[in-house]
C-alpha positions as a Markdown table, in Angstrom:
| # | Residue | x | y | z |
|---|---|---|---|---|
| 1 | Met | -54.1 | 225.0 | 161.2 |
| 2 | Met | -51.1 | 226.0 | 163.3 |
| 3 | Gln | -49.7 | 228.1 | 160.4 |
| 4 | Gln | -53.1 | 229.7 | 159.9 |
| 5 | Ala | -53.4 | 230.5 | 163.6 |
| 6 | Ser | -49.9 | 232.0 | 163.7 |
| 7 | Ser | -50.5 | 234.1 | 160.5 |
| 8 | Asn | -53.9 | 235.5 | 161.1 |
| 9 | Thr | -55.9 | 237.3 | 163.7 |
| 10 | Lys | -58.3 | 235.2 | 165.9 |
| 11 | Glu | -61.3 | 236.6 | 163.9 |
| 12 | Gln | -59.6 | 235.7 | 160.5 |
| 13 | Phe | -58.8 | 232.2 | 161.9 |
| 14 | Ala | -62.4 | 231.7 | 163.1 |
| 15 | Asn | -63.7 | 232.4 | 159.6 |
| 16 | Ser | -61.3 | 230.0 | 157.9 |
| 17 | Pro | -63.0 | 227.5 | 155.6 |
| 18 | Asp | -60.3 | 225.0 | 156.7 |
| 19 | Leu | -61.3 | 225.3 | 160.3 |
| 20 | Lys | -64.9 | 224.7 | 159.5 |
| 21 | Ala | -64.0 | 221.6 | 157.5 |
| 22 | Lys | -61.7 | 220.3 | 160.3 |
| 23 | Leu | -64.5 | 220.9 | 162.8 |
| 24 | Met | -67.1 | 219.0 | 160.7 |
| 25 | Asn | -64.7 | 216.1 | 160.2 |
| 26 | Ala | -64.0 | 215.9 | 163.9 |
| 27 | Ile | -67.7 | 215.9 | 164.6 |
| 28 | Met | -68.4 | 213.1 | 162.1 |
| 29 | Glu | -65.5 | 211.0 | 163.4 |
| 30 | Ala | -66.7 | 211.3 | 166.9 |
| 31 | Leu | -70.2 | 210.3 | 165.8 |
| 32 | Asp | -68.8 | 207.3 | 164.0 |
| 33 | Ala | -66.8 | 206.2 | 167.0 |
| 34 | His | -69.7 | 206.7 | 169.5 |
| 35 | Thr | -72.0 | 204.8 | 167.2 |
| 36 | Leu | -69.6 | 201.9 | 166.9 |
| 37 | Met | -69.0 | 201.8 | 170.7 |
| 38 | Ser | -72.7 | 202.0 | 171.4 |
| 39 | Thr | -73.5 | 199.2 | 168.9 |
| 40 | Gln | -70.8 | 197.0 | 170.5 |
| 41 | Ala | -72.2 | 197.7 | 174.0 |
| 42 | Leu | -75.8 | 197.0 | 172.9 |
| 43 | Asn | -74.8 | 193.7 | 171.4 |
| 44 | Ser | -72.6 | 192.4 | 174.3 |
| 45 | Leu | -73.7 | 191.3 | 177.7 |
| 46 | Thr | -70.0 | 191.3 | 178.7 |
| 47 | Ile | -69.6 | 194.9 | 177.8 |
| 48 | Gln | -72.8 | 195.9 | 179.5 |
| 49 | Gly | -71.7 | 194.1 | 182.7 |
| 50 | Gly | -68.3 | 195.7 | 182.6 |
| 51 | Met | -69.9 | 199.2 | 182.2 |
| 52 | Lys | -72.2 | 198.5 | 185.1 |
| 53 | Asp | -69.3 | 197.3 | 187.2 |
| 54 | Ile | -67.3 | 200.5 | 186.4 |
| 55 | Leu | -70.3 | 202.7 | 187.3 |
| 56 | Leu | -71.0 | 200.9 | 190.5 |
| 57 | Asn | -67.5 | 200.1 | 191.8 |
| 58 | Asn | -65.3 | 202.8 | 190.3 |
| 59 | Ala | -67.5 | 205.8 | 189.4 |
| 60 | Gly | -69.5 | 205.9 | 192.6 |
| 61 | Leu | -72.9 | 206.0 | 190.8 |
| 62 | Tyr | -74.9 | 204.5 | 193.7 |
| 63 | Glu | -73.4 | 206.7 | 196.3 |
| 64 | Ala | -73.8 | 209.8 | 194.2 |
| 65 | Leu | -77.5 | 209.1 | 193.5 |
| 66 | Arg | -78.2 | 208.4 | 197.2 |
| 67 | Ala | -76.4 | 211.6 | 198.2 |
| 68 | Gln | -78.4 | 213.7 | 195.7 |
| 69 | Tyr | -81.7 | 212.1 | 196.8 |
| 70 | Ala | -81.0 | 212.6 | 200.5 |
| 71 | Gly | -79.6 | 216.1 | 199.9 |
């Protein structure tokens, strides 16, 4: 892809069948990864508890929601 980008105009590069294939592969890989992670989280109380802990104690979920409601 780097060679194609350096050898073509942006428009030519955007129309590359290789770019379309790479994009589709990246989308499918992301879907697979998210499906696996979601399945693991749904099947594990430990993971669910860890996610809740992160949201409440590190990400500021409670505070952000209170601020929006009061705002």
